[in-house]
PQR file with spaces between the fields and no chain letter, atoms N, CA, C, O and H, PARSE charges and radii, in Angstrom:
ATOM       1  N    MET     1      78.419   75.591   89.679 -0.4000 1.5000
ATOM       2  CA   MET     1      78.713   77.009   89.664 -0.0000 2.0000
ATOM       3  C    MET     1      79.753   77.274   88.565  0.5500 1.7000
ATOM       4  O    MET     1      80.765   76.578   88.490 -0.5500 1.4000
ATOM       5  N    PRO     2      79.506   78.274   87.720 -0.5600 1.5000
ATOM       6  CA   PRO     2      80.443   78.545   86.633  0.2800 2.0000
ATOM       7  C    PRO     2      81.780   79.074   87.139  0.5500 1.7000
ATOM       8  O    PRO     2      81.872   79.702   88.194 -0.5500 1.4000
ATOM       9  N    ARG     3      82.791   78.802   86.361 -0.4000 1.5000
ATOM      10  CA   ARG     3      84.126   79.266   86.708 -0.0000 2.0000
ATOM      11  C    ARG     3      84.145   80.790   86.719  0.5500 1.7000
ATOM      12  O    ARG     3      83.594   81.422   85.819 -0.5500 1.4000
ATOM      13  H    ARG     3      82.717   78.292   85.505  0.4000 1.0000
ATOM      14  N    GLY     4      84.766   81.377   87.718 -0.4000 1.5000
ATOM      15  CA   GLY     4      84.834   82.826   87.815 -0.0000 2.0000
ATOM      16  C    GLY     4      83.692   83.432   88.606  0.5500 1.7000
ATOM      17  O    GLY     4      83.620   84.652   88.749 -0.5500 1.4000
ATOM      18  H    GLY     4      85.214   80.863   88.450  0.4000 1.0000
ATOM      19  N    SER     5      82.795   82.601   89.124 -0.4000 1.5000
ATOM      20  CA   SER     5      81.671   83.107   89.908 -0.0000 2.0000
ATOM      21  C    SER     5      82.185   83.615   91.254  0.5500 1.7000
ATOM      22  O    SER     5      83.057   83.002   91.870 -0.5500 1.4000
ATOM      23  H    SER     5      82.853   81.609   89.008  0.4000 1.0000
ATOM      24  N    LYS     6      81.632   84.741   91.698 -0.4000 1.5000
ATOM      25  CA   LYS     6      82.052   85.335   92.973 -0.0000 2.0000
ATOM      26  C    LYS     6      81.055   85.033   94.088  0.5500 1.7000
ATOM      27  O    LYS     6      81.105   85.658   95.148 -0.5500 1.4000
ATOM      28  H    LYS     6      80.923   85.238   91.198  0.4000 1.0000
ATOM      29  N    ALA     7      80.154   84.085   93.861 -0.4000 1.5000
ATOM      30  CA   ALA     7      79.078   83.799   94.807 -0.0000 2.0000
ATOM      31  C    ALA     7      79.580   83.256   96.143  0.5500 1.7000
ATOM      32  O    ALA     7      78.944   83.476   97.174 -0.5500 1.4000
ATOM      33  H    ALA     7      80.114   83.578   93.001  0.4000 1.0000
ATOM      34  N    LYS     8      80.689   82.562   96.139 -0.4000 1.5000
ATOM      35  CA   LYS     8      81.178   81.926   97.367 -0.0000 2.0000
ATOM      36  C    LYS     8      82.004   82.856   98.259  0.5500 1.7000
ATOM      37  O    LYS     8      82.394   82.465   99.359 -0.5500 1.4000
ATOM      38  H    LYS     8      81.206   82.384   95.302  0.4000 1.0000
ATOM      39  N    TYR     9      82.274   84.068   97.804 -0.4000 1.5000
ATOM      40  CA   TYR     9      83.043   85.002   98.622 -0.0000 2.0000
ATOM      41  C    TYR     9      82.166   85.577   99.725  0.5500 1.7000
ATOM      42  O    TYR     9      80.981   85.831   99.512 -0.5500 1.4000
ATOM      43  H    TYR     9      81.958   84.386   96.911  0.4000 1.0000
ATOM      44  N    THR    10      82.745   85.781  100.900 -0.4000 1.5000
ATOM      45  CA   THR    10      82.004   86.416  101.988 -0.0000 2.0000
ATOM      46  C    THR    10      81.903   87.910  101.701  0.5500 1.7000
ATOM      47  O    THR    10      82.597   88.431  100.828 -0.5500 1.4000
ATOM      48  H    THR    10      83.708   85.574  101.073  0.4000 1.0000
ATOM      49  N    SER    11      81.030   88.597  102.444 -0.4000 1.5000
ATOM      50  CA   SER    11      80.869   90.037  102.231 -0.0000 2.0000
ATOM      51  C    SER    11      82.167   90.782  102.568  0.5500 1.7000
ATOM      52  O    SER    11      82.500   91.775  101.921 -0.5500 1.4000
ATOM      53  H    SER    11      80.466   88.174  103.153  0.4000 1.0000
ATOM      54  N    LYS    12      82.887   90.307  103.568 -0.4000 1.5000
ATOM      55  CA   LYS    12      84.157   90.936  103.929 -0.0000 2.0000
ATOM      56  C    LYS    12      85.174   90.773  102.800  0.5500 1.7000
ATOM      57  O    LYS    12      85.900   91.713  102.475 -0.5500 1.4000
ATOM      58  H    LYS    12      82.616   89.501  104.094  0.4000 1.0000
ATOM      59  N    GLN    13      85.226   89.584  102.204 -0.4000 1.5000
ATOM      60  CA   GLN    13      86.156   89.354  101.103 -0.0000 2.0000
ATOM      61  C    GLN    13      85.803   90.223   99.906  0.5500 1.7000
ATOM      62  O    GLN    13      86.693   90.742   99.233 -0.5500 1.4000
ATOM      63  H    GLN    13      84.637   88.821  102.467  0.4000 1.0000
ATOM      64  N    ARG    14      84.500   90.389   99.632 -0.4000 1.5000
ATOM      65  CA   ARG    14      84.086   91.253   98.519 -0.0000 2.0000
ATOM      66  C    ARG    14      84.484   92.703   98.772  0.5500 1.7000
ATOM      67  O    ARG    14      84.970   93.386   97.871 -0.5500 1.4000
ATOM      68  H    ARG    14      83.777   89.968  100.178  0.4000 1.0000
ATOM      69  N    ARG    15      84.272   93.172  100.014 -0.4000 1.5000
ATOM      70  CA   ARG    15      84.661   94.543  100.374 -0.0000 2.0000
ATOM      71  C    ARG    15      86.156   94.743  100.178  0.5500 1.7000
ATOM      72  O    ARG    15      86.583   95.745   99.605 -0.5500 1.4000
ATOM      73  H    ARG    15      83.876   92.617  100.746  0.4000 1.0000
ATOM      74  N    GLN    16      86.946   93.795  100.652 -0.4000 1.5000
ATOM      75  CA   GLN    16      88.395   93.904  100.519 -0.0000 2.0000
ATOM      76  C    GLN    16      88.811   93.916   99.051  0.5500 1.7000
ATOM      77  O    GLN    16      89.666   94.707   98.653 -0.5500 1.4000
ATOM      78  H    GLN    16      86.599   92.982  101.117  0.4000 1.0000
ATOM      79  N    ALA    17      88.212   93.048   98.252 -0.4000 1.5000
ATOM      80  CA   ALA    17      88.546   92.989   96.828 -0.0000 2.0000
ATOM      81  C    ALA    17      88.184   94.302   96.139  0.5500 1.7000
ATOM      82  O    ALA    17      88.925   94.774   95.276 -0.5500 1.4000
ATOM      83  H    ALA    17      87.518   92.405   98.576  0.4000 1.0000
ATOM      84  N    ASN    18      87.048   94.895   96.513 -0.4000 1.5000
ATOM      85  CA   ASN    18      86.640   96.163   95.911 -0.0000 2.0000
ATOM      86  C    ASN    18      87.600   97.292   96.267  0.5500 1.7000
ATOM      87  O    ASN    18      87.912   98.128   95.419 -0.5500 1.4000
ATOM      88  H    ASN    18      86.446   94.511   97.214  0.4000 1.0000
ATOM      89  N    LEU    19      88.071   97.326   97.505 -0.4000 1.5000
ATOM      90  CA   LEU    19      89.031   98.359   97.908 -0.0000 2.0000
ATOM      91  C    LEU    19      90.347   98.202   97.155  0.5500 1.7000
ATOM      92  O    LEU    19      90.931   99.188   96.704 -0.5500 1.4000
ATOM      93  H    LEU    19      87.818   96.647   98.195  0.4000 1.0000
ATOM      94  N    ILE    20      90.809   96.969   97.020 -0.4000 1.5000
ATOM      95  CA   ILE    20      92.049   96.705   96.285 -0.0000 2.0000
ATOM      96  C    ILE    20      91.860   97.068   94.815  0.5500 1.7000
ATOM      97  O    ILE    20      92.761   97.614   94.177 -0.5500 1.4000
ATOM      98  H    ILE    20      90.334   96.169   97.385  0.4000 1.0000
ATOM      99  N    GLU    21      90.672   96.756   94.285 -0.4000 1.5000
ATOM     100  CA   GLU    21      90.357   97.076   92.892 -0.0000 2.0000
ATOM     101  C    GLU    21      90.391   98.587   92.658  0.5500 1.7000
ATOM     102  O    GLU    21      90.953   99.047   91.664 -0.5500 1.4000
ATOM     103  H    GLU    21      89.940   96.312   94.802  0.4000 1.0000
ATOM     104  N    GLU    22      89.791   99.362   93.570 -0.4000 1.5000
ATOM     105  CA   GLU    22      89.799  100.823   93.438 -0.0000 2.0000
ATOM     106  C    GLU    22      91.215  101.383   93.433  0.5500 1.7000
ATOM     107  O    GLU    22      91.541  102.266   92.640 -0.5500 1.4000
ATOM     108  H    GLU    22      89.334   98.988   94.378  0.4000 1.0000
ATOM     109  N    SER    23      92.051  100.863   94.323 -0.4000 1.5000
ATOM     110  CA   SER    23      93.423  101.377   94.380 -0.0000 2.0000
ATOM     111  C    SER    23      94.207  100.991   93.122  0.5500 1.7000
ATOM     112  O    SER    23      95.058  101.754   92.665 -0.5500 1.4000
ATOM     113  H    SER    23      91.786  100.146   94.967  0.4000 1.0000
ATOM     114  N    ALA    24      93.926   99.818   92.565 -0.4000 1.5000
ATOM     115  CA   ALA    24      94.601   99.408   91.334 -0.0000 2.0000
ATOM     116  C    ALA    24      94.178  100.307   90.165  0.5500 1.7000
ATOM     117  O    ALA    24      94.997  100.644   89.310 -0.5500 1.4000
ATOM     118  H    ALA    24      93.235   99.198   92.936  0.4000 1.0000
ATOM     119  N    GLU    25      92.908  100.688   90.133 -0.4000 1.5000
ATOM     120  CA   GLU    25      92.435  101.594   89.079 -0.0000 2.0000
ATOM     121  C    GLU    25      93.093  102.966   89.204  0.5500 1.7000
ATOM     122  O    GLU    25      93.418  103.597   88.199 -0.5500 1.4000
ATOM     123  H    GLU    25      92.243  100.414   90.827  0.4000 1.0000
ATOM     124  N    LYS    26      93.287  103.424   90.437 -0.4000 1.5000
ATOM     125  CA   LYS    26      93.969  104.705   90.656 -0.0000 2.0000
ATOM     126  C    LYS    26      95.408  104.656   90.145  0.5500 1.7000
ATOM     127  O    LYS    26      95.962  105.664   89.707 -0.5500 1.4000
ATOM     128  H    LYS    26      93.022  102.911   91.254  0.4000 1.0000
ATOM     129  N    ARG    27      96.005  103.450   90.211 -0.4000 1.5000
ATOM     130  CA   ARG    27      97.378  103.289   89.739 -0.0000 2.0000
ATOM     131  C    ARG    27      97.463  103.118   88.234  0.5500 1.7000
ATOM     132  O    ARG    27      98.559  102.983   87.690 -0.5500 1.4000
ATOM     133  H    ARG    27      95.555  102.631   90.566  0.4000 1.0000
ATOM     134  N    GLY    28      96.309  103.121   87.542 -0.4000 1.5000
ATOM     135  CA   GLY    28      96.326  103.116   86.090 -0.0000 2.0000
ATOM     136  C    GLY    28      95.961  101.807   85.416  0.5500 1.7000
ATOM     137  O    GLY    28      96.054  101.714   84.192 -0.5500 1.4000
ATOM     138  H    GLY    28      95.418  103.231   87.985  0.4000 1.0000
ATOM     139  N    TYR    29      95.548  100.791   86.166 -0.4000 1.5000
ATOM     140  CA   TYR    29      95.144   99.532   85.560 -0.0000 2.0000
ATOM     141  C    TYR    29      93.729   99.663   85.006  0.5500 1.7000
ATOM     142  O    TYR    29      92.940  100.477   85.484 -0.5500 1.4000
ATOM     143  H    TYR    29      95.472  100.867   87.160  0.4000 1.0000
ATOM     144  N    SER    30      93.415   98.854   83.995 -0.4000 1.5000
ATOM     145  CA   SER    30      92.056   98.841   83.457 -0.0000 2.0000
ATOM     146  C    SER    30      91.110   98.258   84.507  0.5500 1.7000
ATOM     147  O    SER    30      91.549   97.613   85.459 -0.5500 1.4000
ATOM     148  H    SER    30      94.057   98.192   83.607  0.4000 1.0000
ATOM     149  N    ALA    31      89.817   98.491   84.325 -0.4000 1.5000
ATOM     150  CA   ALA    31      88.830   98.000   85.293 -0.0000 2.0000
ATOM     151  C    ALA    31      88.860   96.473   85.390  0.5500 1.7000
ATOM     152  O    ALA    31      88.751   95.912   86.480 -0.5500 1.4000
ATOM     153  H    ALA    31      89.461   99.015   83.552  0.4000 1.0000
ATOM     154  N    LYS    32      89.006   95.811   84.247 -0.4000 1.5000
ATOM     155  CA   LYS    32      89.030   94.345   84.236 -0.0000 2.0000
ATOM     156  C    LYS    32      90.254   93.809   84.965  0.5500 1.7000
ATOM     157  O    LYS    32      90.147   92.895   85.783 -0.5500 1.4000
ATOM     158  H    LYS    32      89.094   96.267   83.362  0.4000 1.0000
ATOM     159  N    ARG    33      91.422   94.382   84.665 -0.4000 1.5000
ATOM     160  CA   ARG    33      92.659   93.934   85.312 -0.0000 2.0000
ATOM     161  C    ARG    33      92.641   94.256   86.806  0.5500 1.7000
ATOM     162  O    ARG    33      93.133   93.474   87.620 -0.5500 1.4000
ATOM     163  H    ARG    33      91.509   95.124   84.001  0.4000 1.0000
ATOM     164  N    ALA    34      92.073   95.409   87.164 -0.4000 1.5000
ATOM     165  CA   ALA    34      91.995   95.795   88.575 -0.0000 2.0000
ATOM     166  C    ALA    34      91.140   94.799   89.356  0.5500 1.7000
ATOM     167  O    ALA    34      91.478   94.448   90.487 -0.5500 1.4000
ATOM     168  H    ALA    34      91.674   96.045   86.503  0.4000 1.0000
ATOM     169  N    ALA    35      90.035   94.343   88.761 -0.4000 1.5000
ATOM     170  CA   ALA    35      89.190   93.341   89.419 -0.0000 2.0000
ATOM     171  C    ALA    35      89.953   92.036   89.602  0.5500 1.7000
ATOM     172  O    ALA    35      89.839   91.391   90.645 -0.5500 1.4000
ATOM     173  H    ALA    35      89.761   94.628   87.843  0.4000 1.0000
ATOM     174  N    GLN    36      90.724   91.646   88.607 -0.4000 1.5000
ATOM     175  CA   GLN    36      91.531   90.428   88.717 -0.0000 2.0000
ATOM     176  C    GLN    36      92.530   90.553   89.856  0.5500 1.7000
ATOM     177  O    GLN    36      92.707   89.619   90.638 -0.5500 1.4000
ATOM     178  H    GLN    36      90.817   92.170   87.760  0.4000 1.0000
ATOM     179  N    ILE    37      93.179   91.698   89.949 -0.4000 1.5000
ATOM     180  CA   ILE    37      94.166   91.927   91.006 -0.0000 2.0000
ATOM     181  C    ILE    37      93.491   91.870   92.367  0.5500 1.7000
ATOM     182  O    ILE    37      94.026   91.274   93.302 -0.5500 1.4000
ATOM     183  H    ILE    37      93.035   92.457   89.314  0.4000 1.0000
ATOM     184  N    GLY    38      92.315   92.490   92.485 -0.4000 1.5000
ATOM     185  CA   GLY    38      91.596   92.511   93.760 -0.0000 2.0000
ATOM     186  C    GLY    38      91.267   91.127   94.274  0.5500 1.7000
ATOM     187  O    GLY    38      91.550   90.804   95.427 -0.5500 1.4000
ATOM     188  H    GLY    38      91.880   92.974   91.725  0.4000 1.0000
ATOM     189  N    TYR    39      90.666   90.303   93.418 -0.4000 1.5000
ATOM     190  CA   TYR    39      90.287   88.965   93.859 -0.0000 2.0000
ATOM     191  C    TYR    39      91.498   88.046   94.010  0.5500 1.7000
ATOM     192  O    TYR    39      91.488   87.157   94.861 -0.5500 1.4000
ATOM     193  H    TYR    39      90.436   90.566   92.481  0.4000 1.0000
ATOM     194  N    ALA    40      92.532   88.241   93.208 -0.4000 1.5000
ATOM     195  CA   ALA    40      93.738   87.431   93.359 -0.0000 2.0000
ATOM     196  C    ALA    40      94.411   87.715   94.698  0.5500 1.7000
ATOM     197  O    ALA    40      94.924   86.803   95.346 -0.5500 1.4000
ATOM     198  H    ALA    40      92.540   88.964   92.516  0.4000 1.0000
ATOM     199  N    THR    41      94.409   88.974   95.107 -0.4000 1.5000
ATOM     200  CA   THR    41      95.019   89.334   96.385 -0.0000 2.0000
ATOM     201  C    THR    41      94.225   88.755   97.548  0.5500 1.7000
ATOM     202  O    THR    41      94.809   88.254   98.509 -0.5500 1.4000
ATOM     203  H    THR    41      93.992   89.715   94.580  0.4000 1.0000
ATOM     204  N    VAL    42      92.891   88.819   97.468 -0.4000 1.5000
ATOM     205  CA   VAL    42      92.052   88.238   98.523 -0.0000 2.0000
ATOM     206  C    VAL    42      92.274   86.723   98.589  0.5500 1.7000
ATOM     207  O    VAL    42      92.358   86.154   99.677 -0.5500 1.4000
ATOM     208  H    VAL    42      92.417   89.225   96.687  0.4000 1.0000
ATOM     209  N    ASN    43      92.368   86.074   97.425 -0.4000 1.5000
ATOM     210  CA   ASN    43      92.634   84.624   97.415 -0.0000 2.0000
ATOM     211  C    ASN    43      93.969   84.304   98.063  0.5500 1.7000
ATOM     212  O    ASN    43      94.091   83.331   98.808 -0.5500 1.4000
ATOM     213  H    ASN    43      92.300   86.537   96.541  0.4000 1.0000
ATOM     214  N    LYS    44      94.970   85.129   97.777 -0.4000 1.5000
ATOM     215  CA   LYS    44      96.291   84.903   98.350 -0.0000 2.0000
ATOM     216  C    LYS    44      96.261   85.075   99.865  0.5500 1.7000
ATOM     217  O    LYS    44      96.862   84.289  100.598 -0.5500 1.4000
ATOM     218  H    LYS    44      94.871   85.919   97.173  0.4000 1.0000
ATOM     219  N    GLN    45      95.559   86.105  100.330 -0.4000 1.5000
ATOM     220  CA   GLN    45      95.512   86.368  101.766 -0.0000 2.0000
ATOM     221  C    GLN    45      94.741   85.289  102.513  0.5500 1.7000
ATOM     222  O    GLN    45      95.145   84.878  103.601 -0.5500 1.4000
ATOM     223  H    GLN    45      95.071   86.744   99.735  0.4000 1.0000
ATOM     224  N    ASP    46      93.636   84.829  101.940 -0.4000 1.5000
ATOM     225  CA   ASP    46      92.788   83.850  102.625 -0.0000 2.0000
ATOM     226  C    ASP    46      93.143   82.413  102.281  0.5500 1.7000
ATOM     227  O    ASP    46      92.462   81.483  102.713 -0.5500 1.4000
ATOM     228  H    ASP    46      93.308   85.163  101.057  0.4000 1.0000
ATOM     229  N    LYS    47      94.192   82.226  101.515 -0.4000 1.5000
ATOM     230  CA   LYS    47      94.667   80.887  101.123 -0.0000 2.0000
ATOM     231  C    LYS    47      93.568   80.085  100.432  0.5500 1.7000
ATOM     232  O    LYS    47      93.390   78.897  100.698 -0.5500 1.4000
ATOM     233  H    LYS    47      94.746   82.981  101.164  0.4000 1.0000
ATOM     234  N    GLY    48      92.840   80.747   99.549 -0.4000 1.5000
ATOM     235  CA   GLY    48      91.915   80.031   98.694 -0.0000 2.0000
ATOM     236  C    GLY    48      90.487   79.921   99.174  0.5500 1.7000
ATOM     237  O    GLY    48      89.671   79.342   98.458 -0.5500 1.4000
ATOM     238  H    GLY    48      92.985   81.713   99.333  0.4000 1.0000
ATOM     239  N    GLY    49      90.127   80.437  100.337 -0.4000 1.5000
ATOM     240  CA   GLY    49      88.711   80.388  100.694 -0.0000 2.0000
ATOM     241  C    GLY    49      88.449   80.472  102.176  0.5500 1.7000
ATOM     242  O    GLY    49      89.346   80.377  103.014 -0.5500 1.4000
ATOM     243  H    GLY    49      90.790   80.908  100.919  0.4000 1.0000
ATOM     244  N    LYS    50      87.173   80.656  102.459 -0.4000 1.5000
ATOM     245  CA   LYS    50      86.682   80.688  103.838 -0.0000 2.0000
ATOM     246  C    LYS    50      85.629   79.603  103.952  0.5500 1.7000
ATOM     247  O    LYS    50      84.770   79.481  103.079 -0.5500 1.4000
ATOM     248  H    LYS    50      86.445   80.733  101.778  0.4000 1.0000
ATOM     249  N    LEU    51      85.682   78.819  105.006 -0.4000 1.5000
ATOM     250  CA   LEU    51      84.684   77.792  105.235 -0.0000 2.0000
ATOM     251  C    LEU    51      83.776   78.237  106.366  0.5500 1.7000
ATOM     252  O    LEU    51      84.242   78.787  107.364 -0.5500 1.4000
ATOM     253  H    LEU    51      86.380   78.918  105.716  0.4000 1.0000
ATOM     254  N    SER    52      82.482   78.001  106.212 -0.4000 1.5000
ATOM     255  CA   SER    52      81.560   78.388  107.267 -0.0000 2.0000
ATOM     256  C    SER    52      81.677   77.406  108.427  0.5500 1.7000
ATOM     257  O    SER    52      82.074   76.256  108.240 -0.5500 1.4000
ATOM     258  H    SER    52      82.103   77.555  105.402  0.4000 1.0000
ATOM     259  N    GLY    53      81.333   77.859  109.608 -0.4000 1.5000
ATOM     260  CA   GLY    53      81.399   77.008  110.781 -0.0000 2.0000
ATOM     261  C    GLY    53      82.500   77.447  111.720  0.5500 1.7000
ATOM     262  O    GLY    53      83.510   78.014  111.302 -0.5500 1.4000
ATOM     263  H    GLY    53      81.010   78.793  109.760  0.4000 1.0000
ATOM     264  N    SER    54      82.291   77.179  112.977 -0.4000 1.5000
ATOM     265  CA   SER    54      83.217   77.632  114.001 -0.0000 2.0000
ATOM     266  C    SER    54      84.546   76.895  113.916  0.5500 1.7000
ATOM     267  O    SER    54      84.578   75.665  113.895 -0.5500 1.4000
ATOM     268  H    SER    54      81.471   76.718  113.317  0.4000 1.0000
ATOM     269  N    GLY    55      85.616   77.630  113.869 -0.4000 1.5000
ATOM     270  CA   GLY    55      86.946   77.042  113.922 -0.0000 2.0000
ATOM     271  C    GLY    55      87.408   76.380  112.637  0.5500 1.7000
ATOM     272  O    GLY    55      88.396   75.646  112.644 -0.5500 1.4000
ATOM     273  H    GLY    55      85.590   78.629  113.887  0.4000 1.0000
ATOM     274  N    ARG    56      86.714   76.624  111.534 -0.4000 1.5000
ATOM     275  CA   ARG    56      87.083   75.944  110.299 -0.0000 2.0000
ATOM     276  C    ARG    56      87.891   76.820  109.366  0.5500 1.7000
ATOM     277  O    ARG    56      88.251   76.395  108.268 -0.5500 1.4000
ATOM     278  H    ARG    56      85.912   77.220  111.528  0.4000 1.0000
ATOM     279  N    GLY    57      88.176   78.024  109.785 -0.4000 1.5000
ATOM     280  CA   GLY    57      88.917   78.929  108.916 -0.0000 2.0000
ATOM     281  C    GLY    57      90.402   78.638  108.915  0.5500 1.7000
ATOM     282  O    GLY    57      90.893   77.813  109.686 -0.5500 1.4000
ATOM     283  H    GLY    57      87.883   78.370  110.676  0.4000 1.0000
ATOM     284  N    LYS    58      91.104   79.323  108.043 -0.4000 1.5000
ATOM     285  CA   LYS    58      92.555   79.213  107.978 -0.0000 2.0000
ATOM     286  C    LYS    58      93.144   80.557  108.381  0.5500 1.7000
ATOM     287  O    LYS    58      92.493   81.590  108.227 -0.5500 1.4000
ATOM     288  H    LYS    58      90.705   79.993  107.417  0.4000 1.0000
ATOM     289  N    ALA    59      94.344   80.552  108.883 -0.4000 1.5000
ATOM     290  CA   ALA    59      95.004   81.802  109.253 -0.0000 2.0000
ATOM     291  C    ALA    59      95.259   82.626  107.996  0.5500 1.7000
ATOM     292  O    ALA    59      95.638   82.089  106.955 -0.5500 1.4000
ATOM     293  H    ALA    59      94.873   79.713  109.008  0.4000 1.0000
ATOM     294  N    ARG    60      95.045   83.945  108.106 -0.4000 1.5000
ATOM     295  CA   ARG    60      95.247   84.844  106.969 -0.0000 2.0000
ATOM     296  C    ARG    60      96.722   85.166  106.796  0.5500 1.7000
ATOM     297  O    ARG    60      97.470   85.259  107.770 -0.5500 1.4000
ATOM     298  H    ARG    60      94.737   84.381  108.952  0.4000 1.0000
ATOM     299  N    SER    61      97.123   85.333  105.566 -0.4000 1.5000
ATOM     300  CA   SER    61      98.470   85.779  105.248 -0.0000 2.0000
ATOM     301  C    SER    61      98.390   87.261  104.890  0.5500 1.7000
ATOM     302  O    SER    61      97.663   87.639  103.972 -0.5500 1.4000
ATOM     303  H    SER    61      96.515   85.257  104.775  0.4000 1.0000
ATOM     304  N    THR    62      99.122   88.086  105.599 -0.4000 1.5000
ATOM     305  CA   THR    62      99.070   89.528  105.324 -0.0000 2.0000
ATOM     306  C    THR    62     100.337   90.001  104.624  0.5500 1.7000
ATOM     307  O    THR    62     100.678   91.181  104.695 -0.5500 1.4000
ATOM     308  H    THR    62      99.712   87.779  106.346  0.4000 1.0000
ATOM     309  N    SER    63     101.034   89.097  103.951 -0.4000 1.5000
ATOM     310  CA   SER    63     102.298   89.466  103.324 -0.0000 2.0000
ATOM     311  C    SER    63     102.114   90.517  102.238  0.5500 1.7000
ATOM     312  O    SER    63     102.934   91.427  102.120 -0.5500 1.4000
ATOM     313  H    SER    63     100.756   88.138  103.894  0.4000 1.0000
ATOM     314  N    SER    64     101.045   90.409  101.436 -0.4000 1.5000
ATOM     315  CA   SER    64     100.843   91.388  100.374 -0.0000 2.0000
ATOM     316  C    SER    64     100.499   92.758  100.942  0.5500 1.7000
ATOM     317  O    SER    64     100.891   93.776  100.372 -0.5500 1.4000
ATOM     318  H    SER    64     100.379   89.670  101.532  0.4000 1.0000
ATOM     319  N    SER    65      99.772   92.801  102.054 -0.4000 1.5000
ATOM     320  CA   SER    65      99.457   94.078  102.700 -0.0000 2.0000
ATOM     321  C    SER    65     100.726   94.715  103.264  0.5500 1.7000
ATOM     322  O    SER    65     100.941   95.921  103.138 -0.5500 1.4000
ATOM     323  H    SER    65      99.453   91.974  102.517  0.4000 1.0000
ATOM     324  N    ARG    66     101.559   93.887  103.884 -0.4000 1.5000
ATOM     325  CA   ARG    66     102.811   94.410  104.443 -0.0000 2.0000
ATOM     326  C    ARG    66     103.712   94.931  103.343  0.5500 1.7000
ATOM     327  O    ARG    66     104.350   95.973  103.494 -0.5500 1.4000
ATOM     328  H    ARG    66     101.385   92.907  103.986  0.4000 1.0000
ATOM     329  N    LYS    67     103.764   94.204  102.228 -0.4000 1.5000
ATOM     330  CA   LYS    67     104.604   94.630  101.111 -0.0000 2.0000
ATOM     331  C    LYS    67     104.150   95.985  100.591  0.5500 1.7000
ATOM     332  O    LYS    67     104.974   96.863  100.338 -0.5500 1.4000
ATOM     333  H    LYS    67     103.246   93.358  102.105  0.4000 1.0000
ATOM     334  N    GLY    68     102.847   96.157  100.433 -0.4000 1.5000
ATOM     335  CA   GLY    68     102.323   97.439   99.963 -0.0000 2.0000
ATOM     336  C    GLY    68     102.618   98.562  100.928  0.5500 1.7000
ATOM     337  O    GLY    68     102.930   99.675  100.505 -0.5500 1.4000
ATOM     338  H    GLY    68     102.177   95.443  100.639  0.4000 1.0000
ATOM     339  N    GLY    69     102.526   98.294  102.209 -0.4000 1.5000
ATOM     340  CA   GLY    69     102.827   99.311  103.215 -0.0000 2.0000
ATOM     341  C    GLY    69     104.295   99.707  103.204  0.5500 1.7000
ATOM     342  O    GLY    69     104.632  100.879  103.367 -0.5500 1.4000
ATOM     343  H    GLY    69     102.272   97.390  102.553  0.4000 1.0000
ATOM     344  N    ARG    70     105.157   98.731  103.013 -0.4000 1.5000
ATOM     345  CA   ARG    70     106.597   99.031  102.958 -0.0000 2.0000
ATOM     346  C    ARG    70     106.926   99.870  101.736  0.5500 1.7000
ATOM     347  O    ARG    70     107.702  100.823  101.820 -0.5500 1.4000
ATOM     348  H    ARG    70     104.883   97.778  102.880  0.4000 1.0000
ATOM     349  N    ILE    71     106.332   99.514  100.593 -0.4000 1.5000
ATOM     350  CA   ILE    71     106.604  100.265   99.365 -0.0000 2.0000
ATOM     351  C    ILE    71     106.104  101.693   99.504  0.5500 1.7000
ATOM     352  O    ILE    71     106.798  102.639   99.131 -0.5500 1.4000
ATOM     353  H    ILE    71     105.702   98.740  100.525  0.4000 1.0000
ATOM     354  N    GLY    72     104.888  101.849  100.045 -0.4000 1.5000
ATOM     355  CA   GLY    72     104.337  103.190  100.233 -0.0000 2.0000
ATOM     356  C    GLY    72     105.153  104.006  101.214  0.5500 1.7000
ATOM     357  O    GLY    72     105.362  105.202  101.010 -0.5500 1.4000
ATOM     358  H    GLY    72     104.325  101.081  100.347  0.4000 1.0000
ATOM     359  N    GLY    73     105.617  103.368  102.279 -0.4000 1.5000
ATOM     360  CA   GLY    73     106.434  104.062  103.270 -0.0000 2.0000
ATOM     361  C    GLY    73     107.778  104.490  102.708  0.5500 1.7000
ATOM     362  O    GLY    73     108.284  105.566  103.024 -0.5500 1.4000
ATOM     363  H    GLY    73     105.447  102.396  102.446  0.4000 1.0000
ATOM     364  N    ARG    74     108.347  103.635  101.872 -0.4000 1.5000
ATOM     365  CA   ARG    74     109.632  103.959  101.253 -0.0000 2.0000
ATOM     366  C    ARG    74     109.472  105.157  100.308  0.5500 1.7000
ATOM     367  O    ARG    74     110.334  106.034  100.259 -0.5500 1.4000
ATOM     368  H    ARG    74     107.935  102.760  101.615  0.4000 1.0000
ATOM     369  N    ALA    75     108.369  105.185   99.565 -0.4000 1.5000
ATOM     370  CA   ALA    75     108.134  106.296   98.657 -0.0000 2.0000
ATOM     371  C    ALA    75     107.942  107.597   99.440  0.5500 1.7000
ATOM     372  O    ALA    75     108.439  108.649   99.037 -0.5500 1.4000
ATOM     373  H    ALA    75     107.669  104.472   99.606  0.4000 1.0000
ATOM     374  N    ARG    76     107.231  107.520  100.541 -0.4000 1.5000
ATOM     375  CA   ARG    76     106.991  108.705  101.378 -0.0000 2.0000
ATOM     376  C    ARG    76     108.298  109.190  102.000  0.5500 1.7000
ATOM     377  O    ARG    76     108.546  110.393  102.086 -0.5500 1.4000
ATOM     378  H    ARG    76     106.828  106.665  100.868  0.4000 1.0000
ATOM     379  N    LYS    77     109.108  108.270  102.420 -0.4000 1.5000
ATOM     380  CA   LYS    77     110.367  108.603  103.081 -0.0000 2.0000
ATOM     381  C    LYS    77     111.319  109.327  102.131  0.5500 1.7000
ATOM     382  O    LYS    77     112.083  110.194  102.555 -0.5500 1.4000
ATOM     383  H    LYS    77     108.906  107.293  102.350  0.4000 1.0000
ATOM     384  N    SER    78     111.273  108.969  100.846 -0.4000 1.5000
ATOM     385  CA   SER    78     112.197  109.573   99.879 -0.0000 2.0000
ATOM     386  C    SER    78     111.806  110.985   99.480  0.5500 1.7000
ATOM     387  O    SER    78     112.586  111.677   98.826 -0.5500 1.4000
ATOM     388  H    SER    78     110.653  108.264  100.502  0.4000 1.0000
ATOM     389  N    ARG    79     110.598  111.433   99.863 -0.4000 1.5000
ATOM     390  CA   ARG    79     110.158  112.783   99.478 -0.0000 2.0000
ATOM     391  C    ARG    79     110.723  113.823  100.397  0.5500 1.7000
ATOM     392  O    ARG    79     110.458  115.012  100.222 -0.5500 1.4000
ATOM     393  H    ARG    79     109.964  110.871  100.394  0.4000 1.0000
């Protein structure tokens, strides 16, 4: 499989990356950079991948989601 292939991502991971990508584009990033940010964030949250099979997954890290929520809340609070 070529480097950079998105074939191994689950449908949920692709959906999450697309949502993150859309929000990055709204913030002014180029389409290419927004896609990089989306998949990098999904990789960070899932710790590098999902394995098929019962009980073979890893616990998700939601630190980047929490950070974004705190920043957004702080901005809202200051208005």
